[in-house]
Steps between C-alpha positions, in 0.01 A plus 500: 500500500677833474388763744466817292491736797753473781377466858494876533553682824324836555612750237597746774779260604657503153720788386532486118762778503728316744835402347575134563876538493582272794402141570319608818294760313422246229380231745302752706316653204426167333370354827260795501384403150504121542397403852561124473537208260200314365621303196809354341581762240759755401454875459690724260529852644659813358680803641530832321817712480418647844489146648122522549264210441326548165242322285442238388509239776493166321411168669573158350377179657586238242877473528635145491624310803866526395685816393709306249191384309586540129295714264536529125440865415487661157739782586737341754497139386512232770553664841422429862182642643694740725701629204176566310357674811807723526493590131125571502533710816773709340284547190197599710716740703606675180146494361343671803786747541607366839857520629514168688292192562452263793369149537297415808448131567171436679427189701331409827725438799768668704744767386788252497623384160442135421683294237243580228524874574879482475494302173276762338681803644845362415386396154357843425806674644724294271280566196501875562878504550545309174258731322676815626842362393710765670250783454255648749236259619148642515409251778468707819406215734330170553249481780295241682133562581412264786234468771623805693592740221795565271872449546790576270708200396854605587773451239697297756220244512543436128858377528 
């Protein structure tokens, strides 16, 4: 079941005007919004042109077990699930007037990346790179929401 409201911390701890222009600022602010993981799901988050978290915050709990699961879409044809996620995120980013988007993978457990985390993060990274095809990628970061908060998945971990 999708949780519609994040595990919110007190509003006084959250600074909506704070630019999230470093990985440390990003992890700190999102840990203030999402205190810990509860479900296996993925969140689509947006940043405005000032690198501030903006609406909407979109949860999805029904992603398949494998990132290379094939979908047959009307507009893209047959594509992997992660490619469809990347394309839909870019479309949503444009639709809401955001500058960048982020994916936050939520699952119970430690902040270390397991093989499933890496398959999804690497698959999405590859899909976004392919989608951008030499242009600017609107993907700001991938994150992991775990039992103790949020961590940024470093680009070096995706190699």
